[in-house]
C-alpha positions as CSV (number, residue, x, y, z in Angstrom):
1,X,14.8,213.2,83.4
2,X,11.7,215.1,82.1
3,X,11.6,217.5,79.2
4,X,10.4,220.9,79.7
5,X,8.7,223.5,77.4
6,X,9.4,227.0,78.5
7,X,7.1,229.7,77.2
8,X,8.2,233.4,77.4
9,X,5.9,236.4,76.9
10,X,6.7,240.0,77.2
11,X,8.5,242.9,75.6
12,X,6.2,242.6,72.6
13,X,7.2,239.2,71.7
14,X,6.6,235.4,72.6
15,X,9.0,232.6,72.6
16,X,8.9,228.8,73.1
17,X,11.8,226.7,74.0
18,X,12.4,222.9,74.9
19,X,14.9,222.1,77.7
20,X,16.0,218.5,78.1
21,X,18.3,216.7,80.6
22,X,17.7,219.0,83.6
23,X,15.6,218.6,86.7
24,X,12.8,221.1,87.7
25,X,14.9,223.1,90.1
26,X,17.7,223.7,87.4
27,X,15.1,224.4,84.9
28,X,13.6,227.2,87.1
29,X,17.1,228.6,87.8
30,X,18.0,228.7,84.0
31,X,14.9,230.8,83.4
32,X,15.6,233.4,86.1
33,X,17.6,235.7,83.7
34,X,14.6,235.7,81.3
35,X,12.3,236.8,84.4
36,X,14.8,239.6,85.1
37,X,14.8,240.7,81.6
38,X,11.1,241.3,81.9
39,X,9.4,238.4,80.5
40,X,6.7,236.3,82.0
41,X,7.9,232.6,82.2
42,X,5.8,229.5,81.9
43,X,7.3,226.1,82.7
44,X,5.6,222.9,81.5
45,X,6.6,219.3,81.5
46,X,5.8,216.8,78.7
47,X,4.0,213.9,80.4
48,X,1.0,211.6,80.0
49,X,-2.1,212.4,81.7
50,X,-3.4,209.8,84.3
51,X,-7.0,210.4,82.9
52,X,-5.8,209.6,79.4
53,X,-6.3,211.7,76.4
54,X,-9.2,214.1,76.8
55,X,-11.7,213.9,73.9
56,X,-11.5,217.7,73.1
57,X,-7.9,217.5,72.3
58,X,-6.5,217.3,68.9
59,X,-5.5,213.7,67.8
60,X,-1.8,213.1,68.6
61,X,-1.5,216.0,70.9
62,X,0.9,215.9,73.7
63,X,-0.3,216.8,77.4
64,X,1.8,219.5,79.2
65,X,1.7,220.0,82.9
66,X,2.2,223.4,84.1
67,X,4.6,223.7,87.0
68,X,5.3,227.4,87.2
69,X,4.1,230.8,86.0
70,X,6.9,233.2,87.0
71,X,6.5,236.9,86.9
72,X,8.3,239.9,88.5
73,X,6.2,240.6,91.5
74,X,8.2,243.4,93.0
75,X,5.7,246.0,92.3
76,X,2.9,243.9,93.4
77,X,4.5,243.3,96.8
78,X,5.7,246.7,97.3
79,X,2.1,247.9,96.6
80,X,0.8,245.3,99.2
81,X,3.3,246.5,101.7
82,X,2.3,250.2,101.2
83,X,-1.5,249.3,101.6
84,X,-0.7,247.5,104.9
85,X,1.1,250.8,106.2
86,X,-1.8,252.9,105.0
87,X,-4.4,250.6,107.1
88,X,-2.2,251.0,110.1
89,X,-2.9,254.7,110.0
90,X,-6.6,254.2,111.4
91,X,-5.0,252.3,114.5
92,X,-3.3,253.7,117.5
93,X,0.4,253.7,117.6
94,X,0.5,250.9,120.0
95,X,-1.9,248.7,118.1
96,X,0.1,249.6,114.9
97,X,3.3,248.4,116.5
98,X,1.8,245.1,117.6
99,X,0.3,244.5,114.1
100,X,3.7,245.3,112.5
101,X,5.4,242.9,114.9
102,X,3.1,240.2,114.2
103,X,3.6,240.7,110.4
104,X,7.4,240.9,110.7
105,X,7.4,237.7,112.8
106,X,5.3,235.8,110.2
107,X,7.3,237.0,107.5
108,X,10.7,236.1,109.2
109,X,9.3,232.6,109.9
110,X,8.5,232.2,106.2
111,X,12.0,233.5,105.2
112,X,13.6,231.1,107.7
113,X,11.7,228.1,106.1
114,X,12.9,229.3,102.7
115,X,16.4,229.4,103.9
116,X,16.3,225.8,105.0
117,X,15.1,224.6,101.7
118,X,17.5,226.4,99.4
119,X,16.2,225.4,96.0
120,X,15.6,227.7,93.0
121,X,12.0,227.1,93.0
122,X,11.4,228.6,96.6
123,X,13.5,231.5,95.8
124,X,11.6,232.8,92.8
125,X,8.3,234.4,93.0
126,X,5.7,231.9,91.7
127,X,2.2,231.4,91.0
128,X,0.0,228.4,89.9
129,X,1.2,224.8,89.6
């Protein structure tokens, strides 16, 4: 099983932890309370680089591969939804209904895909990899 380095930032503090003996899904799930507490969470695994040690890194440094940058995106998504609604105001009612139906259909399809996977990684808002 891989070893993970967890880096937390926020609320005026930064923390780093190592988590051993778990798979990536469980690691993400264990970090979710930190996310809900207002921290940005970065999850890295310790692994050798297939390209070898880059020349600019310190001698003896260990490569970290970033898997996730987790953050609370509720405000971001709420803002995007409001922007969409605001843009609809320049269209006719019929066109606005068609556009909303299209967006709802697309979002429902994505939600259905996530329901079939049912892993912590897909249930938490993430960026990067």
